[in-house]
C-alpha positions as CSV (number, residue, x, y, z in Angstrom):
1,M,-112.7,132.9,-76.7
2,S,-116.4,133.5,-76.2
3,V,-116.4,136.4,-78.7
4,F,-114.5,134.2,-81.2
5,F,-117.0,131.3,-80.6
6,L,-120.0,133.7,-80.9
7,R,-118.8,135.1,-84.2
8,R,-118.3,131.6,-85.7
9,V,-121.8,130.5,-84.5
10,L,-123.4,133.6,-86.1
11,T,-121.5,132.9,-89.3
12,L,-122.7,129.3,-89.2
13,V,-126.4,130.4,-88.8
14,A,-126.1,133.0,-91.6
15,T,-124.4,130.5,-93.9
16,L,-127.1,127.8,-93.3
17,F,-129.9,130.4,-94.0
18,A,-128.2,131.5,-97.2
19,A,-127.8,127.9,-98.3
20,S,-131.4,127.1,-97.6
21,L,-132.6,130.1,-99.6
22,I,-130.4,129.2,-102.6
23,I,-131.3,125.5,-102.6
24,F,-135.0,126.3,-102.4
25,L,-135.0,128.9,-105.2
26,V,-132.8,126.9,-107.5
27,L,-134.9,123.7,-107.2
28,D,-138.2,125.7,-107.5
29,A,-136.9,127.3,-110.7
30,L,-136.4,123.9,-112.4
31,P,-138.8,123.4,-115.4
32,G,-141.6,120.9,-115.2
33,N,-144.4,120.1,-112.8
34,A,-143.9,117.5,-110.1
35,A,-147.6,116.7,-110.0
36,Q,-147.7,116.2,-113.8
37,M,-144.8,113.8,-113.7
38,L,-146.3,111.8,-110.9
39,M,-149.7,111.5,-112.7
40,G,-148.2,110.8,-116.1
41,A,-148.6,112.5,-119.5
42,D,-152.2,111.2,-120.0
43,A,-153.5,112.6,-116.7
44,S,-156.4,115.0,-116.9
45,P,-155.8,118.7,-116.0
46,D,-158.3,118.3,-113.1
47,A,-156.4,115.4,-111.6
48,V,-153.1,117.2,-112.0
49,R,-154.6,120.3,-110.3
50,A,-155.9,118.3,-107.4
51,L,-152.6,116.6,-106.8
52,T,-150.9,120.0,-107.0
53,V,-153.1,121.3,-104.3
54,K,-152.6,118.1,-102.2
55,L,-148.8,118.5,-102.4
56,G,-149.1,122.2,-101.5
57,L,-147.4,123.3,-104.8
58,D,-150.2,125.8,-105.4
59,Q,-149.1,128.0,-102.5
60,P,-147.0,131.1,-103.0
61,L,-143.2,130.7,-103.1
62,T,-142.7,132.6,-99.8
63,V,-145.2,130.5,-97.9
64,R,-143.7,127.2,-99.2
65,Y,-140.2,128.4,-98.1
66,L,-141.3,129.4,-94.6
67,L,-143.3,126.2,-94.2
68,W,-140.1,124.2,-95.2
69,I,-138.0,126.2,-92.7
70,E,-140.6,125.7,-90.0
71,G,-140.7,122.0,-90.7
72,M,-136.9,121.6,-90.5
73,A,-136.9,123.4,-87.2
74,V,-139.3,120.7,-85.7
75,G,-137.9,117.8,-87.6
76,D,-140.9,117.5,-90.0
77,L,-139.4,117.3,-93.5
78,G,-142.7,116.4,-95.2
79,N,-143.6,113.3,-97.2
80,S,-142.0,112.1,-100.4
81,Y,-144.0,112.7,-103.5
82,V,-143.0,109.3,-104.9
83,Y,-142.8,107.0,-101.9
84,G,-145.5,108.7,-99.8
85,T,-143.4,108.2,-96.6
86,P,-141.8,110.8,-94.4
87,V,-138.6,112.2,-95.9
88,A,-136.9,112.2,-92.5
89,G,-137.2,108.4,-92.4
90,L,-135.9,108.0,-95.9
91,I,-132.9,110.1,-95.1
92,A,-132.2,108.4,-91.8
93,E,-132.2,105.0,-93.5
94,R,-129.6,106.1,-96.0
95,L,-127.4,108.0,-93.5
96,V,-126.6,104.6,-91.9
97,L,-124.5,103.9,-94.9
98,T,-123.4,107.3,-96.1
99,I,-122.0,108.6,-92.8
100,P,-119.7,105.6,-92.2
101,L,-118.6,105.7,-95.8
102,A,-117.6,109.4,-95.5
103,I,-115.8,108.8,-92.2
104,M,-113.9,105.8,-93.6
105,S,-113.0,107.8,-96.7
106,M,-111.8,110.7,-94.6
107,L,-109.7,108.4,-92.3
108,I,-108.0,106.8,-95.2
109,T,-107.4,110.2,-96.8
110,V,-105.8,111.6,-93.6
111,V,-103.6,108.6,-92.9
112,L,-102.3,108.3,-96.5
113,A,-101.9,112.0,-96.9
114,L,-100.1,112.8,-93.6
115,A,-97.8,109.8,-94.0
116,A,-96.9,110.7,-97.6
117,G,-96.6,114.5,-96.9
118,I,-94.4,114.2,-93.8
119,Y,-92.2,111.5,-95.4
120,T,-91.6,113.6,-98.6
121,A,-90.9,116.8,-96.6
122,A,-88.4,115.0,-94.3
123,N,-86.7,113.6,-97.5
124,H,-86.9,116.7,-99.6
125,N,-85.4,116.4,-103.1
126,K,-84.5,112.8,-102.5
127,L,-85.6,109.7,-104.5
128,G,-88.5,109.0,-102.1
129,D,-89.7,112.5,-102.4
130,V,-89.7,112.5,-106.2
131,G,-91.4,109.0,-106.3
132,V,-94.2,109.8,-103.9
133,M,-94.9,113.2,-105.5
134,S,-95.1,111.5,-108.9
135,L,-97.7,109.1,-107.5
136,T,-99.7,111.9,-106.0
137,Q,-99.8,113.6,-109.4
138,V,-101.2,110.4,-110.9
139,G,-103.7,110.2,-108.1
140,I,-104.9,113.8,-108.7
141,A,-105.5,113.0,-112.4
142,L,-107.6,109.8,-111.7
143,P,-111.4,110.2,-111.9
144,N,-112.7,108.4,-108.8
145,F,-115.5,106.6,-110.7
146,W,-112.9,105.2,-113.1
147,F,-110.6,104.2,-110.3
148,A,-113.6,102.5,-108.6
149,I,-114.2,100.4,-111.8
150,L,-110.5,99.4,-111.7
151,L,-110.8,98.3,-108.0
152,I,-113.9,96.2,-108.9
153,L,-112.0,94.5,-111.7
154,L,-109.0,93.7,-109.5
155,F,-110.4,92.9,-106.1
156,S,-113.9,91.6,-107.1
157,V,-113.6,90.1,-110.5
158,K,-109.9,89.0,-110.6
159,L,-109.0,88.2,-107.0
160,Q,-112.6,87.8,-105.7
161,L,-111.7,89.2,-102.3
162,L,-114.4,91.8,-102.0
163,S,-117.9,92.4,-103.2
164,A,-118.4,94.3,-106.4
165,G,-121.4,96.2,-105.1
166,G,-124.3,96.2,-102.6
167,F,-124.2,96.7,-98.9
168,A,-124.3,93.8,-96.4
169,G,-125.7,96.0,-93.6
170,W,-124.7,96.2,-89.9
171,D,-127.1,93.5,-88.6
172,D,-124.5,90.7,-89.0
173,G,-121.7,92.7,-87.4
174,I,-119.4,95.6,-88.1
175,W,-116.9,93.7,-90.3
176,P,-119.3,92.7,-93.1
177,G,-120.4,96.3,-93.4
178,I,-116.9,97.6,-93.4
179,R,-116.0,95.1,-96.2
180,S,-118.9,96.3,-98.3
181,L,-117.7,100.0,-97.9
182,L,-113.9,99.4,-98.2
183,L,-113.6,99.7,-102.0
184,P,-116.0,102.7,-102.2
185,A,-114.1,104.4,-99.4
186,I,-110.7,103.8,-101.2
187,S,-112.2,105.1,-104.4
188,L,-113.2,108.3,-102.8
189,A,-110.0,108.7,-100.7
190,V,-107.3,108.3,-103.3
191,V,-107.8,111.6,-105.2
192,Q,-108.3,113.5,-101.9
193,A,-105.3,111.9,-100.3
194,A,-103.1,112.9,-103.3
195,I,-104.1,116.5,-103.0
196,L,-103.8,116.6,-99.2
197,A,-100.3,115.0,-99.3
198,R,-99.0,117.7,-101.5
199,V,-100.5,120.4,-99.2
200,T,-99.0,118.7,-96.2
201,R,-95.6,118.5,-97.8
202,S,-95.6,122.2,-98.7
203,A,-96.8,123.2,-95.3
204,V,-94.2,121.1,-93.5
205,L,-91.4,122.4,-95.7
206,E,-92.4,126.0,-95.1
207,V,-92.3,125.5,-91.3
208,L,-89.0,123.7,-91.5
209,R,-87.5,126.9,-92.9
210,E,-88.6,129.0,-89.8
211,D,-86.1,130.4,-87.3
212,F,-87.5,128.5,-84.3
213,V,-86.8,125.2,-86.1
214,R,-83.1,126.1,-86.5
215,T,-83.1,127.2,-82.9
216,A,-84.5,123.9,-81.7
217,R,-81.9,122.0,-83.8
218,A,-79.2,124.2,-82.4
219,K,-80.2,123.3,-78.9
220,G,-79.5,119.6,-79.7
221,L,-83.0,118.3,-80.5
222,G,-83.0,115.5,-83.1
223,K,-84.6,115.9,-86.5
224,R,-87.5,113.5,-85.7
225,E,-88.2,115.2,-82.4
226,V,-88.3,118.6,-84.0
227,L,-90.5,117.4,-86.8
228,W,-93.1,115.8,-84.5
229,R,-93.0,118.2,-81.6
230,H,-92.6,121.5,-83.2
231,V,-93.1,121.4,-87.0
232,L,-96.2,119.3,-87.5
233,R,-98.4,121.3,-85.2
234,N,-97.5,124.6,-86.8
235,A,-98.0,123.1,-90.3
236,M,-101.5,121.8,-89.5
237,I,-103.4,125.1,-90.2
238,P,-103.3,124.9,-94.0
239,V,-103.7,121.1,-93.9
240,M,-106.9,121.4,-91.8
241,T,-108.3,124.0,-94.1
242,V,-108.0,121.6,-97.0
243,M,-109.4,118.8,-95.0
244,G,-112.5,120.8,-94.3
245,L,-112.9,121.5,-98.0
246,Q,-112.3,117.9,-98.9
247,F,-115.1,116.7,-96.7
248,A,-117.5,118.5,-99.0
249,N,-115.9,116.8,-102.0
250,L,-116.2,113.4,-100.3
251,L,-119.9,114.0,-99.7
252,A,-120.5,115.1,-103.3
253,G,-118.5,112.2,-104.5
254,T,-120.8,109.7,-102.8
255,I,-123.5,110.5,-105.3
256,V,-121.4,109.0,-108.1
257,I,-119.6,106.3,-106.1
258,E,-122.8,104.9,-104.5
259,N,-124.2,104.5,-108.0
260,V,-121.1,102.7,-109.2
261,F,-121.2,100.2,-106.3
262,Y,-125.0,100.1,-106.1
263,L,-125.0,101.3,-102.5
264,P,-128.4,102.4,-101.0
265,G,-127.0,105.6,-99.5
266,L,-127.9,109.2,-99.5
267,G,-126.1,109.9,-102.9
268,R,-128.2,107.2,-104.6
269,L,-131.4,108.5,-103.0
270,I,-130.6,112.0,-104.4
271,F,-129.9,110.5,-107.9
272,Q,-133.2,108.5,-107.9
273,S,-135.2,111.5,-106.5
274,I,-133.8,113.8,-109.3
275,A,-134.8,111.2,-111.9
276,N,-138.3,111.0,-110.3
277,R,-138.5,114.7,-109.8
278,D,-139.2,114.1,-106.1
279,L,-138.0,117.6,-105.3
280,I,-138.9,117.6,-101.6
281,V,-136.5,114.7,-101.1
282,V,-133.8,116.4,-103.2
283,R,-134.2,119.7,-101.4
284,N,-133.9,118.1,-97.9
285,C,-131.0,115.9,-98.9
286,V,-129.0,118.8,-100.4
287,M,-129.7,120.9,-97.4
288,L,-128.5,118.1,-95.1
289,L,-125.3,117.9,-97.1
290,A,-124.8,121.6,-97.0
291,A,-125.4,121.6,-93.2
292,M,-122.9,118.8,-92.7
293,V,-120.2,120.7,-94.7
294,V,-120.9,124.0,-92.9
295,T,-120.7,122.2,-89.5
296,V,-117.4,120.5,-90.4
297,N,-115.9,123.8,-91.3
298,F,-117.2,125.3,-88.1
299,V,-115.4,122.5,-86.2
300,V,-112.3,123.2,-88.2
301,D,-112.4,126.9,-87.2
302,M,-112.7,125.8,-83.5
303,L,-109.7,123.5,-84.0
304,Y,-107.7,126.5,-85.5
305,A,-108.0,128.3,-82.2
306,F,-106.9,125.2,-80.3
307,I,-103.9,124.6,-82.5
308,D,-102.8,128.2,-82.8
309,P,-104.2,130.5,-80.0
310,R,-103.0,133.6,-82.0
311,I,-106.0,133.1,-84.4
312,K,-108.7,133.6,-81.7
313,V,-106.8,136.6,-80.4
314,S,-106.5,138.2,-83.8
315,N,-110.3,137.7,-84.3
316,L,-111.3,139.4,-81.1
C-alpha cells in the first residue's frame, strides 16, 4: 500500500508542476500589456514603463515563474493589479461561496444519479427504465445556463419561492446561505446527474451479469440484498472515475452559473479579472482550480484501492 500511495503522490506533484507551467506560459503569451490597460490608452510611455517595473513585469519569464512558485509555496500570491489587495485574501473571500456551491452540486448529482442508475438497472427494459433514461437524455442535452434561467423564471419570478440572484451570506445562519445556492447547485447538477446516472446503470448491469451474482442468487439471497451487498460495490469503480471528472466540470461550470445568478464566487472573480486583465488573479485562481481537481482525483485513486484491493496489488 505504501508503494501505491507513493506513486500516486509523485503523480500528484508532477501533475501540479505541469499544470503550473502550462497556466503560466499560456497566460503570459496573451497579447496586451497589463500596465498599459491599468494606466489607460492616454498614459505616457514613461508612466507605463514605471508601472511595469513596479508590477515586476519587466523581469525575465523564468524569474517571474520561479517567484510565483516560491510565493505559492509560502502562501504569498502577490497583490492584485486592479484591487491592490493580496490575491490570497480575494480568493479566500470567494471560496466561502464557491466551495459550498460545488459540494452542494456534487451531493445533488450523486444522490440523483445513484438513485436513477440503480433503479433503472434493477428494472432493466421495463417502463421505468425507459422513462428515466429518456429523462437523462434530455438532461444531457440541456445547457446548464439555459436551465438556470428556466429555474429563475419558475421558482423566482412565477412562484417567488427563491431568490433570483445574489448571496445572503452565512452570517444570518446556514439556511439563508443554502437557499441562495440551491438554484445554482441544481443548475450545475442536472447535466452531471444525467451523465452519471447512465454510467451507473451500465456499470450495475455489467456486474449483474457476473458469475458471482448468479452464485449469490443460487444460495438464496434476495435480489435487493444481492444488489446492495455485492453488486453496488463492484460497480463503483467506473462510477467514481466519472465522479472525479465531473468535479472538474462543476468547478468550470461555476464561472458561468455564478454570473447568471450574480454570485460573488471564484468563478465571477475569474470572469472580472479576465475582463480587467488582472492576470495575477486569473493565474492563481486557475491554478487553485487545477489543484482542487488533481486533489479530488488523487482521493478517488485512494478510494479505488479501498473499494477494490486488487487495484493496489496490480500497481505494486
